N, C-alpha and C positions, 0 to 999 in steps of 0.2 A: 632421277629415279633412284629409289633405294630398294634393295632386296631385303625383306624382313622375315625371311624363312623360305623353306623349300617351295618354290613355285609362287611365292607371294611377292608382288612388286607394288610399291607405292609410288605414284607419280607426284610431281610437285604441285602444290596448290597454286603457286604463282610462278611465272617465268620472267627472267630478265630478258630484255630486248637486246640480245648480243648477237653480233655477226660472227658466225662460226669460222669465218676466214680471217678475222682480226687476230693480231698477235696478243700475247699475254698482257703486255703493258697497256695496249689500247682497251682491252676488255676490263682491266682493273680501273682505268681512268673512267670508263663509262659507268661502271658500278658506283664509283665514288660520286660522280656528278649527278647521276640519275636516281640513285637510291639512298646513299648514306647522307649526303648533304641535305637533300630535301626532308629527310627524317630527323634532322637536327644533330647530326654527328660531324665531328672533325677527326680526320685521320692523324693520329700521333705517330704511329709506326706501321710499317708494312713489311712483311717478309714473303719472299717467294720460297716455298718449301715443296719437297717432293711428296707426291701421293702415289703410293704403290698399291695396285689392286691385282686381284687374281686374273691370270691370263686365260688363254684358250689353247686350242690344239697347237697353234703355231708359235706361241710364246708362253713361257711359264708365268710371266707377270707383265703388267703394263706400268709404265712410269708416266705420270701426269704432273703438270705444274699446278700447285694450289696457292692460294693467297690467304695469309693470316693477317688480320687487321687488329690493331690496338686503337680503339676509338675513345673519344672524349665527347661527352654531351655538351653542346654549345650552351646549354642552360647552366652548366657548372663553371663557366668562364667568368672571371671578374668583370663587372661592368665599369666602363669609363665614366668618370665624373661623379 
């Protein structure tokens, strides 16, 4: 979901089939195997980075783990032979 203005919420057009009880590493592996590889990408680099967002009454902000991927198209790879 993305807030795009006061009272305006946009929901995702597609959802990843992720288990909310899995840890970060398992979720990233699932995205790579089920989304990126089938779309023709290879992961060159992966970083785990903090994502800070506005909090609520109980906390001034929330800290979430995010993933930043550097991808390479499999089509760009040299062909053998």
